[in-house]
C-alpha positions as MATLAB code, in Angstrom:
seq = 'MMLPHYFGYALLAVVLFAYLATAVYHSSKPLPQGVSTATPLRPVGEVRFLADDTFLDHRGERRSEQAIFDEVVALIGQAERLIVMDMFLINTFAGNAAEAPRQLSGEIAGALITRKQQVPALQVVLITDPFNTLYNGVESSLLQRLEAAGVQVVMTDLTRLRDSNPSWSALWRLCFQWFGNSPDGGWLPSPVGPERVGLRTYLTLLNFNANHRKTFVADRGESWVGLVTSGNPHDASSAHDNVALRFSGAAALDLLQTEQAVARFSGAPFPALPTPPTAETTGGASGEAQLQILTESRIRDALLRAIDSAGEGDELRIAVFYLTHRQVVRAIKGAFSRGAAVRVLLDPNEDAFGRKKNGMPNRQVGQELAAAQIPLRWCDTHGEQCHNKFLLLIRAGGEAELILGSANFTRRNLDDYNLETSVRLLAREEAAVMQEAVQWFERYWHNEPQRRLSVPYETYADPSRMRYWRYRFMEASGWSTF';
ca = [
     -49.728 -171.467   58.506;
     -51.849 -168.047   58.129;
     -52.151 -167.799   54.286;
     -55.300 -169.173   53.395;
     -57.006 -166.761   56.123;
     -55.529 -163.790   54.685;
     -56.083 -165.022   50.749;
     -59.741 -165.741   51.993;
     -59.619 -161.579   53.096;
     -57.888 -160.517   50.133;
     -60.206 -162.294   47.867;
     -63.483 -160.455   49.797;
     -61.746 -157.486   49.330;
     -61.034 -157.818   45.417;
     -64.957 -158.937   45.080;
     -66.059 -155.959   47.123;
     -63.995 -153.957   44.904;
     -65.094 -154.927   41.858;
     -69.191 -154.573   42.987;
     -68.467 -150.841   44.547;
     -66.466 -149.909   40.981;
     -69.255 -151.644   38.547;
     -71.812 -149.867   40.600;
     -69.965 -146.523   40.556;
     -68.947 -146.725   37.077;
     -72.298 -147.926   35.377;
     -74.169 -145.401   37.557;
     -72.571 -142.359   36.248;
     -70.802 -143.728   33.220;
     -70.482 -141.435   29.498;
     -73.775 -141.429   27.875;
     -74.247 -142.732   24.003;
     -73.587 -140.114   21.531;
     -76.887 -138.377   20.940;
     -78.601 -138.731   24.262;
     -79.596 -136.305   26.610;
     -80.443 -133.615   23.701;
     -82.392 -130.205   23.629;
     -82.771 -129.336   19.968;
     -83.057 -125.667   19.146;
     -86.307 -124.063   18.903;
     -87.956 -124.564   15.626;
     -90.932 -122.256   14.092;
     -93.828 -124.760   14.153;
     -96.834 -123.331   11.642;
     -99.070 -126.516   12.475;
     -99.382 -128.123   15.887;
    -101.940 -129.990   17.449;
    -102.701 -130.937   21.193;
    -104.636 -134.469   21.880;
    -105.961 -136.489   24.499;
    -106.858 -139.667   25.181;
    -109.516 -139.548   27.969;
    -111.530 -142.591   29.975;
    -114.027 -141.093   32.480;
    -117.301 -142.533   34.025;
    -120.415 -140.965   32.339;
    -123.531 -140.162   34.105;
    -124.870 -143.252   34.513;
    -121.553 -144.402   36.129;
    -120.261 -146.303   33.172;
    -116.694 -146.146   32.121;
    -116.201 -144.821   28.484;
    -113.152 -144.028   26.572;
    -112.586 -141.104   23.817;
    -109.322 -141.777   21.948;
    -107.692 -139.738   19.466;
    -103.906 -140.513   19.645;
    -103.336 -143.328   18.019;
    -106.060 -142.775   15.466;
    -103.598 -139.777   14.171;
    -100.584 -142.517   14.460;
    -103.043 -144.752   12.139;
    -103.793 -142.014    9.678;
    -100.099 -140.668    9.396;
     -98.930 -143.738    8.576;
    -101.714 -144.304    6.053;
    -100.204 -141.405    4.212;
     -96.157 -142.015    4.082;
     -94.413 -142.710    1.169;
     -90.764 -142.523    2.158;
     -89.695 -143.081    6.111;
     -91.858 -143.746    8.982;
     -89.818 -144.113   12.207;
     -91.465 -145.129   15.633;
     -90.016 -145.443   19.147;
     -92.358 -147.178   21.193;
     -91.688 -148.519   24.909;
     -94.894 -151.183   24.905;
     -96.074 -152.703   21.814;
     -97.551 -156.149   22.720;
    -100.873 -157.624   24.102;
     -99.266 -158.236   27.503;
    -102.515 -157.729   29.743;
    -100.910 -159.033   33.428;
    -104.700 -159.480   35.412;
    -106.626 -156.692   33.344;
    -110.489 -158.121   32.752;
    -110.439 -156.510   29.462;
    -108.652 -154.754   27.110;
    -111.041 -152.155   25.448;
    -108.949 -151.796   22.037;
    -105.881 -154.071   20.416;
    -103.935 -151.315   19.873;
    -100.542 -153.222   19.032;
    -102.503 -155.440   16.776;
    -103.818 -152.160   14.809;
    -100.484 -150.396   15.002;
     -98.619 -153.628   13.563;
    -101.517 -153.903   10.979;
    -101.315 -150.424    9.543;
     -97.689 -150.379    9.320;
     -97.588 -153.744    7.376;
    -100.669 -152.743    5.179;
     -98.657 -149.452    4.210;
     -95.361 -151.422    3.918;
     -97.387 -153.485    1.304;
     -98.885 -150.793   -0.765;
     -95.634 -148.725   -0.916;
     -92.551 -151.635   -1.175;
     -90.016 -148.491   -1.293;
     -91.221 -147.171    2.066;
     -88.643 -147.447    4.879;
     -90.172 -148.723    8.189;
     -88.143 -148.390   11.674;
     -89.688 -149.533   14.907;
     -87.513 -148.884   17.777;
     -88.528 -150.643   21.270;
     -87.864 -151.787   24.639;
     -86.838 -155.760   25.399;
     -89.395 -155.950   28.095;
     -91.535 -156.375   24.647;
     -89.915 -159.717   24.361;
     -89.616 -160.111   28.411;
     -86.268 -159.523   27.533;
     -85.711 -162.563   25.169;
     -87.544 -164.766   27.862;
     -90.705 -165.187   25.292;
     -91.005 -164.650   21.467;
     -93.126 -161.821   20.027;
     -95.184 -162.961   16.972;
     -96.202 -159.684   16.791;
     -92.397 -158.046   16.061;
     -91.851 -161.100   14.051;
     -94.758 -160.306   11.759;
     -93.314 -157.023   11.253;
     -90.070 -158.327   10.297;
     -91.492 -160.539    7.909;
     -93.041 -157.518    6.439;
     -90.108 -155.868    5.723;
     -89.999 -153.606    9.115;
     -87.063 -152.781   10.430;
     -87.251 -153.661   14.264;
     -84.436 -152.347   16.258;
     -84.212 -153.743   19.993;
     -82.594 -151.099   22.083;
     -79.479 -152.151   23.806;
     -80.198 -151.427   27.606;
     -76.680 -152.207   28.686;
     -75.619 -148.805   27.432;
     -77.794 -147.199   29.521;
     -76.624 -146.004   32.989;
     -77.873 -147.890   35.853;
     -80.532 -146.711   38.334;
     -80.534 -149.616   40.466;
     -76.962 -150.090   41.547;
     -76.911 -152.020   44.223;
     -78.496 -154.488   42.216;
     -77.393 -154.199   38.504;
     -73.530 -154.410   39.559;
     -74.050 -158.014   40.819;
     -76.084 -158.540   37.168;
     -73.608 -156.916   34.885;
     -70.833 -158.945   37.280;
     -72.459 -162.401   37.673;
     -75.980 -162.753   35.230;
     -75.806 -160.884   32.427;
     -73.449 -163.229   30.680;
     -76.084 -166.231   30.741;
     -78.395 -164.414   28.328;
     -81.869 -165.792   28.351;
     -83.943 -167.952   25.883;
     -87.670 -167.956   24.894;
     -87.846 -171.661   25.177;
     -90.019 -171.450   28.386;
     -88.953 -171.664   31.709;
     -90.441 -172.528   35.517;
     -91.795 -169.319   36.665;
     -94.913 -167.459   36.091;
     -94.550 -164.362   33.675;
     -94.962 -160.943   35.252;
     -97.485 -159.883   32.629;
     -99.325 -162.972   31.196;
    -100.011 -166.841   31.211;
     -96.554 -167.189   29.564;
     -93.667 -168.917   31.319;
     -90.174 -167.489   31.966;
     -86.656 -168.447   32.889;
     -85.166 -167.283   36.483;
     -83.122 -164.487   33.828;
     -86.155 -162.550   32.754;
     -86.344 -161.726   36.439;
     -83.021 -161.045   36.756;
     -82.470 -158.634   34.286;
     -86.249 -156.980   35.348;
     -84.876 -155.967   38.316;
     -82.222 -153.288   36.581;
     -85.184 -151.402   35.947;
     -83.802 -150.045   32.768;
     -86.309 -148.521   29.417;
     -86.142 -147.126   26.592;
     -89.286 -145.192   27.494;
     -89.722 -143.385   24.303;
     -92.696 -142.697   22.575;
     -92.295 -140.911   19.363;
     -93.368 -141.332   15.926;
     -91.928 -139.365   12.643;
     -92.954 -139.746    9.096;
     -92.597 -137.716    5.409;
     -96.189 -135.994    4.260;
     -95.705 -134.595    1.224;
     -92.971 -132.808    0.749;
     -92.887 -131.770    4.658;
     -92.182 -133.936    8.074;
     -94.905 -134.690   10.967;
     -94.013 -135.607   13.824;
     -95.709 -136.906   17.027;
     -94.547 -137.288   21.027;
     -96.935 -138.443   23.366;
     -97.160 -140.072   26.905;
     -99.056 -143.193   25.156;
     -98.012 -146.749   24.269;
     -99.432 -148.933   21.589;
    -100.105 -151.443   24.234;
    -103.429 -153.437   24.331;
    -103.561 -152.976   28.254;
    -102.965 -149.549   28.179;
    -105.609 -148.899   25.420;
    -107.780 -147.152   28.294;
    -105.323 -145.054   29.520;
    -105.602 -141.359   29.738;
    -102.373 -139.847   27.586;
    -101.840 -136.351   25.806;
     -99.497 -135.785   22.736;
     -98.282 -132.741   20.535;
     -98.456 -133.668   16.862;
     -96.221 -131.477   14.771;
     -94.396 -130.453   11.616;
     -91.319 -128.915   10.169;
     -87.651 -128.781   11.336;
     -88.588 -130.077   14.622;
     -89.930 -133.583   13.043;
     -86.349 -133.712   11.673;
     -84.923 -133.210   14.973;
     -86.804 -135.747   16.013;
     -85.843 -137.762   13.876;
     -81.950 -136.981   14.503;
     -82.620 -138.501   18.737;
     -84.077 -141.251   16.743;
     -81.093 -141.999   14.872;
     -78.726 -142.100   18.294;
     -80.684 -144.751   19.538;
     -80.057 -147.286   16.381;
     -76.489 -146.661   16.478;
     -75.638 -147.314   20.058;
     -78.193 -150.226   19.530;
     -75.852 -151.660   16.495;
     -78.259 -151.210   14.140;
     -78.799 -149.564   10.767;
     -80.583 -146.410    9.998;
     -82.099 -144.628    6.963;
     -80.258 -141.871    5.524;
     -81.658 -138.584    6.989;
     -83.411 -135.799    5.073;
     -81.018 -132.517    4.523;
     -80.445 -131.427    8.104;
     -82.275 -127.790    9.384;
     -80.485 -125.326    8.345;
     -79.566 -122.110   10.342;
     -82.308 -120.121    8.895;
     -85.022 -122.800   10.629;
     -84.117 -121.964   14.164;
     -85.903 -119.218   15.733;
     -88.769 -117.435   15.059;
     -90.600 -113.653   15.019;
     -91.768 -112.356   18.290;
     -95.166 -114.541   19.177;
     -94.812 -117.111   16.871;
     -94.908 -120.949   18.121;
     -91.655 -122.580   18.681;
     -91.175 -126.056   19.569;
     -88.234 -128.088   20.628;
     -87.029 -131.715   21.420;
     -86.084 -132.604   24.496;
     -84.601 -135.992   25.816;
     -83.734 -137.459   28.801;
     -82.483 -135.095   31.704;
     -82.753 -131.900   29.406;
     -86.398 -132.498   30.055;
     -85.826 -131.919   33.802;
     -83.700 -129.273   33.190;
     -86.784 -127.794   31.458;
     -89.048 -128.451   33.806;
     -87.074 -126.839   36.657;
     -86.281 -123.738   34.671;
     -90.222 -123.489   34.116;
     -91.119 -124.106   37.245;
     -88.772 -121.948   38.991;
     -89.461 -118.779   36.792;
     -93.450 -119.343   37.884;
     -94.634 -116.530   40.280;
     -97.048 -113.896   40.931;
     -99.665 -113.973   38.502;
     -98.432 -117.132   36.542;
    -100.577 -120.162   36.334;
     -99.106 -123.370   36.452;
    -100.784 -126.646   36.074;
     -99.357 -130.154   36.337;
    -100.824 -133.393   35.349;
     -98.693 -136.713   35.875;
     -98.842 -140.224   36.464;
     -95.424 -140.057   38.878;
     -94.244 -137.273   40.690;
     -91.388 -137.913   43.176;
     -88.484 -136.155   41.869;
     -87.138 -134.141   44.910;
     -86.157 -131.437   42.906;
     -89.442 -130.905   41.196;
     -91.259 -131.574   44.169;
     -89.220 -128.593   45.527;
     -89.741 -126.489   42.812;
     -93.325 -127.237   42.673;
     -93.189 -125.812   46.690;
     -91.242 -122.913   45.638;
     -93.358 -121.536   42.920;
     -96.569 -121.477   44.966;
     -94.644 -119.854   47.840;
     -94.141 -116.864   45.550;
     -97.789 -116.544   44.515;
     -98.064 -118.676   41.278;
    -101.080 -120.254   40.989;
    -100.158 -124.315   41.187;
    -102.736 -126.938   40.723;
    -102.070 -130.691   40.505;
    -103.585 -133.537   39.136;
    -102.449 -136.740   39.668;
    -102.835 -140.380   39.207;
    -103.536 -142.271   42.622;
    -101.644 -145.147   41.773;
    -104.288 -147.470   42.599;
    -104.377 -150.109   39.092;
    -101.878 -151.667   37.305;
    -103.443 -153.885   34.438;
    -105.754 -155.804   36.730;
    -103.985 -155.583   40.126;
    -104.362 -153.288   42.554;
    -101.420 -151.083   43.829;
    -100.369 -149.455   47.244;
    -100.846 -145.745   46.226;
     -97.292 -145.436   46.239;
     -95.462 -142.861   45.575;
     -98.133 -139.891   44.406;
    -100.322 -140.578   47.656;
     -96.687 -139.751   49.542;
     -96.151 -136.511   47.513;
     -99.579 -135.591   47.492;
     -99.337 -135.310   51.295;
     -96.593 -133.315   50.970;
     -98.012 -130.793   48.638;
    -101.512 -130.663   50.329;
     -99.298 -130.403   53.618;
     -98.174 -127.116   51.673;
    -101.818 -126.052   51.029;
    -100.966 -126.641   47.070;
    -104.770 -127.520   44.978;
    -104.228 -131.160   44.553;
    -106.841 -133.792   42.651;
    -106.981 -137.156   41.861;
    -107.958 -138.697   38.338;
    -110.954 -140.783   39.106;
    -109.779 -143.723   37.882;
    -111.492 -147.648   37.456;
    -109.019 -149.712   36.217;
    -107.431 -147.523   33.436;
    -104.372 -145.051   34.791;
    -104.215 -141.609   34.445;
    -100.574 -141.896   32.421;
    -100.222 -138.404   31.330;
     -96.960 -136.302   31.604;
     -98.342 -132.786   31.361;
     -96.954 -129.191   32.026;
     -98.550 -126.122   31.491;
     -96.789 -122.563   32.189;
     -99.192 -119.287   31.687;
     -97.507 -116.651   32.307;
     -99.276 -113.155   33.648;
     -98.094 -111.305   30.384;
     -99.600 -114.016   27.974;
     -96.778 -116.257   27.194;
     -97.697 -120.218   27.230;
     -95.409 -123.127   27.965;
     -96.308 -126.771   27.650;
     -94.063 -129.564   28.511;
     -95.344 -133.196   27.845;
     -93.990 -136.477   26.462;
     -92.809 -139.524   27.765;
     -91.078 -138.759   31.129;
     -92.834 -139.037   34.517;
     -91.312 -136.509   36.752;
     -88.923 -138.983   38.739;
     -85.417 -139.800   39.025;
     -85.583 -142.589   36.780;
     -87.087 -140.559   34.068;
     -85.683 -137.481   34.501;
     -81.826 -138.287   35.098;
     -80.422 -139.887   32.423;
     -81.109 -143.214   33.532;
     -84.232 -144.373   30.818;
     -84.254 -143.018   27.333;
     -87.123 -140.548   27.001;
     -88.659 -137.992   24.631;
     -90.633 -134.817   25.529;
     -91.362 -132.007   23.675;
     -91.338 -127.839   24.610;
     -93.735 -125.863   22.998;
     -94.062 -121.742   23.524;
     -96.609 -119.915   22.213;
     -99.449 -117.467   23.119;
    -101.713 -117.933   25.655;
    -104.461 -117.489   23.001;
    -103.059 -119.760   20.457;
    -105.630 -122.545   19.283;
    -102.763 -125.455   20.836;
    -102.372 -123.600   24.186;
    -106.393 -123.182   24.448;
    -106.684 -127.261   23.567;
    -104.556 -127.888   26.383;
    -105.929 -125.659   29.203;
    -109.760 -126.699   28.116;
    -108.255 -130.306   28.423;
    -106.848 -129.723   32.005;
    -109.847 -127.600   33.099;
    -112.168 -130.851   32.117;
    -110.123 -132.933   34.695;
    -109.780 -130.257   37.563;
    -113.432 -129.394   37.246;
    -115.337 -132.419   35.613;
    -118.562 -132.102   33.116;
    -122.233 -133.096   33.918;
    -121.635 -135.840   31.612;
    -118.374 -137.371   32.701;
    -116.391 -137.747   35.884;
    -112.549 -137.436   35.745;
    -111.163 -136.055   38.813;
    -112.110 -136.739   42.476;
    -110.886 -134.596   45.658;
    -107.584 -134.989   47.557;
    -109.433 -136.447   50.697;
    -110.165 -139.334   48.392;
    -106.425 -141.087   48.484;
    -105.222 -139.167   51.156;
    -102.577 -141.191   53.105;
    -101.174 -139.647   55.875;
     -98.614 -142.371   56.767;
     -95.061 -141.520   57.803;
     -93.958 -144.823   57.388;
     -95.127 -145.029   53.517;
     -93.658 -141.282   52.788;
     -90.008 -142.471   54.266;
     -90.668 -145.792   52.417;
     -91.211 -144.077   49.506;
     -87.986 -141.651   49.602;
     -85.752 -144.698   49.859;
     -87.185 -146.465   46.828;
     -86.554 -143.129   45.138;
     -83.395 -142.625   46.034;
     -81.771 -146.359   46.018;
     -83.347 -147.232   43.135;
     -85.613 -149.957   44.487;
     -88.584 -148.921   42.442;
     -90.352 -149.063   39.129;
     -90.563 -145.271   39.653;
];
């Protein structure tokens, strides 16, 4: 007579075990081959620092000066053999934004289609994230246009990545992923526009997985050129502040290999790569600029090495959209305590595509840094985001190290959950590219008579301990978009 009672307990135990086992495995499973990579340092002859800036002019009007996607369009226009782009967002989703100053997604798609028509033998590959179709909850006319023109569109297989939100993702993998999704409409409002979507879009969205990379590679004559940026060709992001490095040489081929890995684990074919760089292209003479491609957690490792090495006489400048990673925060405080001249520029987390945010998590981390007396300023945003991911270390001896790219300084971006790409550049402080990076940061920090780019810490200071511990819980648990 007791069997049904024991059977219920046994069934509950089996379900709980399956849930916990799924959560543990998928948050720590082996990564696909070619993910989480640090390529060799390569000599780089031509390298440029690019930036998109939005600011208030002397009349209090918002203005933008942009260079990054102008450069991408120019590079598309001269390619003859191969273009590979990996972009997290390429869409017209606008949320509640009142304006989209520039139709970036259409510009990039139009440039790719035009060049493909001009050079039919040109191979064009666009790797992107399923968010652009709301996880197959809507159709993307832009991606359909590209495919019709002969562009190979690779949708990243996010199920191959680790789960950053395991308490939800374990349930999703066990119960909901099998239902797929449908673009035939739904009964719920879209999170990013006027479309209607089904419940399955939201169930997938809560996994918070992403191919968050923003890269570009193309041939240019007999050489190759690469570009890594923090910016997206996304209309509603077109006024965001962003940074990029454009470079040529062997490092561009290394960047191609990191993208081949994404296509491969997503089940997509990939064009044959040029001859891999030889050993002779590795390293360089003392004082020569060198560049390295970093993906996923190797970005974190490089950031921590740079910050941990900073001390008396060194200057450390950081500008980032999200700063939450506990090791990075502790490392910044440690560098300051050792005598490094540390300055931190953060987005106030005030705006997101027409919606007002609560300032989390940067204001909570900002309070922690300010309590340690670390100089901190906020970008002066007015609807746009200060979307940079930038670290510059100038050593007392004149050596400089610059790390920038797609990765925010967060657990999700740096601990092998999202796909990310950044570049690490080593050069002398007097090198033109380093001077451009220095001048860019100083413009933001000090403002200029004709443009206001930042405001003092007190403008967005938030001393709330409740919100601070809420940020700490969200960061640790994965129940957040940061």
